[in-house]
C-alpha positions as CSV (number, residue, x, y, z in Angstrom):
1,M,4.5,8.2,12.0
2,K,2.3,5.2,11.0
3,N,2.8,3.5,7.7
4,I,-0.6,2.2,6.4
5,F,-1.0,-0.7,3.9
6,V,-3.8,-0.1,1.2
7,G,-4.8,-3.5,-0.5
8,N,-7.3,-4.1,-3.2
9,L,-6.7,-0.8,-5.0
10,S,-8.2,-0.6,-8.6
11,F,-5.3,-0.5,-11.0
12,G,-6.7,2.8,-12.0
13,A,-6.1,4.4,-8.7
14,T,-3.5,7.0,-8.5
15,E,-1.6,8.4,-5.8
16,D,-3.6,11.6,-5.8
17,S,-6.8,9.8,-5.4
18,V,-5.6,7.8,-2.4
19,K,-4.0,11.0,-0.8
20,S,-7.4,12.7,-1.1
21,L,-9.3,10.0,0.5
22,F,-6.9,9.8,3.6
23,Q,-6.3,13.6,3.8
24,A,-10.2,13.8,5.0
25,H,-8.9,12.0,8.0
26,G,-5.7,14.0,8.7
27,I,-2.3,15.0,7.4
28,V,-0.7,12.7,4.6
29,D,3.1,12.8,4.3
30,R,3.4,10.3,1.3
31,V,1.3,7.8,-0.9
32,N,3.4,5.2,-2.9
33,I,1.4,2.9,-5.0
34,V,3.4,-0.1,-5.8
35,T,4.2,-0.9,-9.6
36,D,5.3,-3.6,-11.5
37,R,9.1,-3.2,-12.3
38,D,8.8,-4.7,-15.8
39,S,5.4,-3.3,-16.9
40,G,5.1,-0.2,-14.6
41,K,1.5,-1.2,-14.2
42,S,0.0,-1.1,-10.6
43,R,0.2,-4.2,-8.4
44,G,-3.1,-3.3,-6.8
45,F,-1.7,-2.2,-3.4
46,G,0.1,0.8,-2.0
47,F,1.2,2.7,1.2
48,V,0.3,5.8,2.9
49,E,2.2,7.5,5.6
50,M,0.7,9.8,8.0
51,P,2.5,11.8,10.9
52,N,0.1,11.6,13.5
53,D,-0.8,8.0,14.9
54,A,-4.0,9.0,16.4
55,E,-5.1,10.5,12.9
56,A,-3.7,7.3,11.0
57,E,-5.8,5.0,13.4
58,R,-9.2,7.0,12.6
59,A,-8.3,6.6,8.9
60,I,-7.8,2.9,9.3
61,A,-11.0,2.5,11.0
62,A,-13.0,4.7,8.9
63,L,-11.6,3.4,5.5
64,N,-11.2,-0.1,5.9
65,G,-13.9,-1.9,3.8
66,T,-14.8,1.3,1.7
67,E,-15.0,1.6,-1.9
68,L,-12.4,3.2,-4.2
69,G,-12.9,3.0,-8.0
70,G,-15.4,0.0,-7.6
71,R,-13.0,-2.0,-5.3
72,T,-13.5,-2.6,-1.6
73,L,-10.2,-1.2,0.1
74,N,-8.4,-3.5,2.5
75,I,-6.7,-0.9,4.9
76,N,-4.6,-1.8,7.9
77,E,-1.2,-0.7,9.6
78,A,1.8,-2.0,7.6
79,R,4.0,-4.7,8.9
80,P,7.7,-4.3,9.0
81,K,9.4,-5.5,5.7
82,T,10.9,-8.9,5.9
83,D,14.1,-10.0,4.5
84,S,13.1,-12.1,1.3
85,A,16.7,-13.2,0.8
86,A,16.3,-15.8,3.6
87,S,13.5,-17.4,1.6
88,G,15.6,-17.3,-1.7
89,G,13.4,-14.5,-3.1
90,A,16.4,-12.4,-4.0
91,F,18.3,-15.3,-5.8
92,R,15.2,-16.7,-7.8
93,R,14.2,-15.6,-11.1
94,G,11.7,-17.7,-13.2
95,G,11.2,-20.3,-10.6
96,R,14.8,-21.7,-10.9
97,S,17.6,-21.1,-8.5
98,R,20.6,-19.3,-9.8
99,W,23.0,-21.3,-7.5
């Protein structure tokens, strides 16, 4: 199972449009376009999960630098999520510490 980062998405991109782009290269388990929690609008990036590592590698190689919705995509294997609490991210709001 590979988790793939898809950056520089147009704000009009949908999960279906991203899924169809990747399905040309193999099976897609899930697509998640990240949205702003307050406005609900796309943040311009998302993730694609593909169960077959070889298909995922081919999709990354084939699609990185291609266009979708007028924007050039930045596609690579997603890095593991880091703990934002260590940098104070979980405790900061509006630029001021709560402590």
